[in-house]
N, C-alpha and C positions, 0 to 999 in steps of 0.2 A: 402499454402493451409489452414494450421491451422490459422492464422492470418486473414484469410477472415471470418472466422467461428466467431472469436472474434469479428471483426468490425460488422458483422451481428446481433450478440446479444447486441453489444454496450455496454452501462451502465446496462443491465439486470442483467450480472452474476458478476459485478465487484463490488469489496469491497471499500466501500468509508472510506477511510483512517481518515476522520474527526469525523465519528461517530461508525465506527466499534469498537465492545468489543473485549478483549483479544482472547477470544475463536475464534472469525471470524477471526481474524489477524493470528493467529497461523495455519489456515487453507491453507494459502500462502506458496508457496515451499520457504524452506529454513529460514522460519518466526518461531523462536520458543518463547517461554515464555519470554524470557529476552529482545529479540528486540520487541516483541509486547509491551511488558511494557515501553520500550523505546519510542516507537512511540506515546503511550498514553502519557508519561510524557513529550514529546516534544509538544503535544497540550495543555496541561495543562499550560506549562511555556512560550512557545511563542507565543501560539494561533494558529488557525486553519490553517492548510496546505493551501497555494493560490494554488500550482500546484502540480500534481504527481512528479516532479523534486525535490520538497523541501524534499522528502523521503531521498535523498542523504545527507542531512545535519543530520540525524540520526546515532549515533555511531553505527557502525555495520553491516550499509547496504553498502556493496561494489558496485562498479560498475558492477560487475559481478551479485551480488545478485539483483541489481536494475533492470537489464537487464530482469533476470527471472520474476520479477513480476510488471512490469511497465503497462504491457498490462492486468493485472488482477484487477490492482486499478483503483480509480477514485476519483476526487474532486468534489462532486456534488454541486450545488449552491442552 
């Protein structure tokens, strides 16, 4: 039921992982200052995320954590 609500709002409430500031990233469940910093560092070092799945390449984002946030984030074009 909850997933349907997320799909209805689609990208409206999703955090764009390519543009989000640390403050925005830390609002995601399980993402603190350190991991938010790693997400930003990844963007600077590797370039923009191509898909949401690329978040798995960031140190500290486990499969469990990825499952918690994957429907809350987006890679907008």
